[in-house]
C-alpha positions in Angstrom: -1.6 -19.2 -11.1 1.5 -20.5 -12.2 4.7 -20.0 -9.6 6.3 -17.2 -11.1 3.3 -15.5 -11.3 2.9 -15.1 -7.8 2.5 -12.3 -6.1 4.9 -12.3 -2.7 3.1 -12.1 0.5 5.9 -10.8 2.1 5.8 -7.5 3.1 8.6 -5.4 1.0 10.0 -7.8 -1.2 9.4 -8.2 -4.9 5.9 -8.3 -6.3 6.5 -11.5 -8.2 9.1 -14.5 -8.4 10.4 -13.5 -11.5 11.8 -10.0 -10.5 13.8 -11.9 -7.7 16.8 -14.3 -7.2 18.3 -14.0 -4.3 14.7 -13.5 -2.3 14.9 -15.9 1.2 11.5 -16.7 1.1 10.5 -19.9 -0.5 7.7 -18.4 -2.7 10.5 -17.0 -4.9 12.2 -20.0 -5.4 12.1 -20.6 -9.2 12.5 -24.8 -8.6 9.5 -24.9 -5.6 6.8 -26.8 -6.4 3.7 -25.0 -6.5 1.8 -28.1 -5.2 3.9 -27.6 -1.9 3.2 -25.5 0.6 5.8 -22.5 0.8 7.5 -23.7 3.7 7.2 -27.6 3.4 9.6 -28.4 6.4 6.9 -26.9 8.8 4.5 -29.3 10.1 0.9 -27.7 11.8 -0.6 -30.5 13.1 -4.5 -29.4 12.9 -6.9 -32.6 13.9 -7.5 -33.7 17.3 -6.5 -30.1 18.2 -8.7 -26.5 19.4 -9.8 -25.6 15.9 -10.0 -21.7 16.9 -8.6 -19.2 14.4 -6.1 -18.0 17.1 -5.0 -21.2 18.0 -4.2 -22.6 14.4 -2.2 -19.6 13.6 -0.4 -19.9 16.5 1.0 -23.4 16.1 1.2 -21.9 12.7 3.7 -19.1 13.3 5.4 -22.0 15.6 5.6 -24.5 13.3 7.5 -21.8 10.7 9.8 -20.5 13.3 11.0 -24.2 13.7 11.7 -24.3 9.9 13.7 -21.3 9.4 11.0 -18.6 8.5 12.0 -15.2 9.3 9.5 -12.2 11.5 8.2 -10.9 8.1 7.1 -14.3 6.5 5.5 -15.1 9.9 4.1 -12.0 9.7 2.8 -12.4 6.5 1.4 -15.6 7.0 -0.5 -13.7 9.7 -1.9 -11.0 7.6 -3.2 -13.6 5.1 -5.1 -15.6 7.9 -6.3 -12.6 9.0 -7.5 -11.1 5.6 -9.1 -14.5 5.0 -13.0 -14.7 4.6 -14.4 -18.0 6.1 -12.8 -20.7 8.3 -12.2 -21.9 5.0 -10.0 -19.8 4.0 -7.9 -20.1 7.2 -7.5 -23.7 6.5 -6.5 -23.0 2.7 -4.4 -20.5 3.5 -2.5 -22.7 6.4 -1.9 -25.4 3.7 -0.5 -22.9 0.9 2.4 -22.0 3.8 2.6 -25.6 5.8 2.1 -29.0 5.8 -0.5 -29.7 7.7 -2.0 -32.9 9.5 
């Protein structure tokens, strides 16, 4: 799926990047590298830490906040995690949103 076709995970935002040129959320930025996370300046340490999904969500939410993500973006991240069907899906979700280590 190309960046222009990605549905915005942020509630009450345009459905696609093509419909938004002023959104503050990186998923909408036309020059965003689709191989990088939505918030590439956010880093969450996963290895060597508690692997509980709740603990992971907390670390990623804090990382997003430090990187300047607003409450709507953090809420969208949490919703995406909660909709994940497996632990592997959770880890994939985390990798879409932040850099991990």
